[in-house]
Each structure stands twice: as structure tokens, then as C-alpha cells.
N, C-alpha and C positions, 0 to 999 in steps of 0.2 A: 902193680903188675906191669911188667915191661911189654912193649909192643914187639911184634915179630919183625926183625930186620932181615930182609933178603939180601944176599950177596949177589953181585952181578954174574959170578961164575956158576951159581947154584942152578939156575934155569938151563944154562948151556950144558952142564954136566948131566942133568936129568934128561934133556933131549938126546944127548949122545948115548946114554944108557938105553933109552927107548928104541934106538935104531939098531942095537946089536943084541943078539940072542945070548943070554947067559944062563947057566944052570942055577936053579934056585937052591938056597941052603936047605938043610933038613928042617922039617917042621918043628922038632924040639928046639933047634937053634933059633928059629923065628919066634917061637913062643917065649923063649928066654929074652930075646930082644924086645918083644912086646911088653913083658913084665918090667924090664929095665926102663924102657921109655915111660911107662906108666908111673913108676916110682919117681922118675925125674920130672914128672909133669910136662913131658915133651909131647904136645898134642900131635904135631906133624910126624914125629917118630912113631907114636902109637898108630896113627893112620897108615903109615907106610908098612910097618911090621904086620898089622892086621891084614892089610890087602895082600901082602906077599904070602902070609900064612894060608889065606883062603886060596890063592892062586896055586900054591904048592900042593894043597890038599885036593883041589879040583881044577886041573889045568883048563878044562873047557870053559870055566867061568870067565877067564881073562880074554877069551877070544871073541 
């Protein structure tokens, strides 16, 4: 099993996204991304897709 290798630009990109408001994709698109990440065994992708799906379904959760 390989270890997760973070790229230097990854954190900078995530911080930049957090500073700007962006419309969320549709819930079906997020669920498809969640299933895809799960099939690829991408734990971080699963976590991100799941959190975005919850936030899209109930926006007050993210506040």
C-alpha cells in the first residue's frame, strides 16, 4: 500500500477555493463522484465528495 504524497500546490489550491464562493455541483453529480472515488479506493476523494454532497443537500451544515 502506498503512502499519500501531498503536492506543495495542493494545500494552496484548497486554501484558495475556501476563500471564494463557488456554486456546488448537483447532488447526483456529487454522488457519482463519490461512487467513482470509492471504486478507485481514493479515501480523500470519498471524504471530499461526501462532505460536498452533504453541504449541497443541507447548506446550513457547512456554516
